C-alpha positions, 0 to 999 in steps of 0.5 A, spaced: 499 500 500 502 506 498 503 511 503 502 518 503 504 524 508 500 530 511 502 535 515 500 534 522 493 538 521 489 540 515 484 546 516 479 547 512 476 553 512 468 553 512 464 558 511 458 559 515 451 564 513 447 565 518 441 566 514 434 563 513 434 561 506 441 559 504 441 563 497 439 570 500 445 574 501 447 577 508 443 584 510 443 588 515 439 583 519 443 577 517 452 577 518 456 571 516 463 569 519 468 564 517 470 559 522 476 554 522 475 546 523 481 542 524 481 535 519 484 529 525 488 526 521 490 521 526 483 520 526 482 514 526 488 510 527 484 504 522 488 497 523 493 496 516 489 491 514 482 494 513 479 496 507 474 502 506 469 502 501 464 507 499 462 510 506 454 511 506 453 511 514 456 514 520 454 514 527 456 516 535 453 513 541 452 515 548 459 514 550 462 519 543 464 511 540 464 512 533 460 507 528 461 506 521 459 502 515 463 501 509 462 498 503 468 493 505 470 488 510 469 489 515 462 493 514 462 495 521 467 498 524 468 501 531 472 507 533 474 512 540 473 519 539 481 519 540 481 514 533 483 508 538 479 502 534 475 498 539 471 491 534 468 490 528 464 485 524 461 482 518 455 483 515 451 480 509 453 482 503 456 488 505 456 492 498 449 494 500 451 498 506 446 504 507 445 508 514 447 506 521 444 508 527 444 507 535 438 505 538 436 508 545 439 502 549 445 502 545 443 497 540 446 498 533 440 498 527 443 498 520 439 498 513 442 494 507 439 497 500 441 490 496 439 485 502 432 489 503 432 489 510 434 492 516 437 489 522 439 490 529 445 488 533 448 488 540 454 493 540 458 487 540 455 485 533 451 479 535 444 480 531 438 480 534 433 482 529 431 482 522 426 486 519 424 484 511 426 478 508 433 477 506 434 478 498 427 479 497 424 485 495 417 487 496 412 492 497 407 488 502 407 489 510 413 484 510 418 486 505 422 493 504 425 494 497 432 498 498 431 501 504 435 507 506 435 508 514 431 507 520 429 512 526 428 507 534 424 511 538 425 511 546 418 506 546 422 501 541 418 503 535 421 503 528 420 507 523 423 506 516 424 509 510 423 505 505 426 507 500 429 507 493 424 502 491 417 503 494 417 511 497 414 509 504 415 510 511 414 503 515 412 502 522 413 497 526 413 496 534 419 494 538 418 486 537 418 488 529 410 487 528 408 491 523 404 497 525 402 502 520 406 506 513 404 512 509 407 515 503 407 514 495 411 516 489 410 523 488 412 530 489 406 533 492 407 534 500 406 527 504 409 523 498 417 522 496 421 522 490 426 518 494 426 518 503 433 517 504 434 518 511 430 519 518 430 521 524 425 522 531 426 528 536 424 527 543 417 529 542 416 524 536 416 528 530 420 524 524 424 528 520 425 524 513 430 527 507 426 527 501 432 527 497 430 527 490 425 532 492 430 537 495 426 537 502 425 535 509 418 533 510 416 532 518 411 527 519 408 525 527 408 517 528 401 516 525 403 519 518 400 526 519 405 531 515 406 537 520 412 541 516 415 541 509 422 545 509 423 545 501 429 548 497 434 549 503 438 543 501 438 537 496 439 532 503 442 526 503 443 525 511 440 527 517 443 527 524 439 530 530 443 532 537 440 532 544 439 540 544 434 539 538 437 541 532 438 538 525 444 537 522 444 535 514 448 534 509 448 534 501 448 539 496 445 546 494 438 544 491 440 546 483 436 544 477 438 542 471 436 544 464 429 540 465 427 542 472 429 536 475 433 537 481 440 535 480 442 530 485 447 525 482 453 528 481 452 533 486 453 541 485 456 542 491 458 539 498 454 543 504 452 541 511 447 546 514 444 545 521 436 547 523 432 548 528 426 544 529 422 549 526 425 549 520 429 555 520 437 555 518 442 556 523 448 554 519 450 554 512 456 550 511 460 549 505 465 544 504 472 543 500 469 539 494 473 534 490 473 529 484 479 525 485 480 520 488 480 519 494 482 526 495 485 530 499 483 530 507 478 535 509 476 534 501 469 531 500 466 527 495 459 525 495 458 526 502 452 521 504 453 521 512 453 525 518 454 524 525 456 529 531 458 527 538 457 531 545 463 535 544 461 538 537 465 534 533 463 532 526 463 527 522 463 526 515 463 520 511 462 519 502 461 516 497 466 517 492 472 518 497 471 512 500 472 514 507 470 517 514 473 524 516 473 527 523 472 534 523 473 539 529 472 546 530 479 550 532 480 553 538 
């Protein structure tokens, strides 16, 4: 393996626009400031024999341990905030790895778009529950069609964004029993072009990244539409902090010459932080690259985002095939 040397710190300047709508220029009531984030070049200390593939999923538990879900072996890898490797395990058909989440009891949940399943593991990798049927796509109550993500409530209820094939949200109880579903393909409010990511807040509100419609839709647990936040960002991944801040990774909402939202390839690389009323608190343009994997601090199809208790950002990208840690420079 070719070795590459990097400086001890790579500083990424992130322009953060404090505005309600990303396209609006600053006014007297809107200010802009530049903050510096440092890429931690020592994170993670990945074992030499581990190879990363595309990096769609990344999450953080209550101890700030970072779980990554990569399209390579081992598919699930766990690291400490200081980068120390802790453990790993394999999954069937790692090429279908998508999002990974931590449930309220510390269990690990994964969505696989090739195997059409959502799975629950112990923190050590023991398989505890499978939703869907391995290798079988479908549109009934027992099957998914390329499910993308899942949100698990403190009650144990599971909400799955399903997904590339079915364009719906499915609700299961804590035992995995089907409860309800809503959604279908379309652009009208409440419908989905692609429900790509899902998170839930402490009040049970569900936030769904409707990526190809360039919007975030908010529902209650019964499927009632509460809000539509459109044209702010083309959302790829969502992360909700304990402070009630919704972080979104994706790209600026841009249409092609046919009027269709430009999603792949993304027009740029952007992070956005919103409050739970849909007000944009921060907009963070990132350094984009088309090189593989690119320089540290650059992103290429940013797909997953997680934020730890100290405010460190963890980002995973598809084309770049890596996870990176960003800390605000003091």
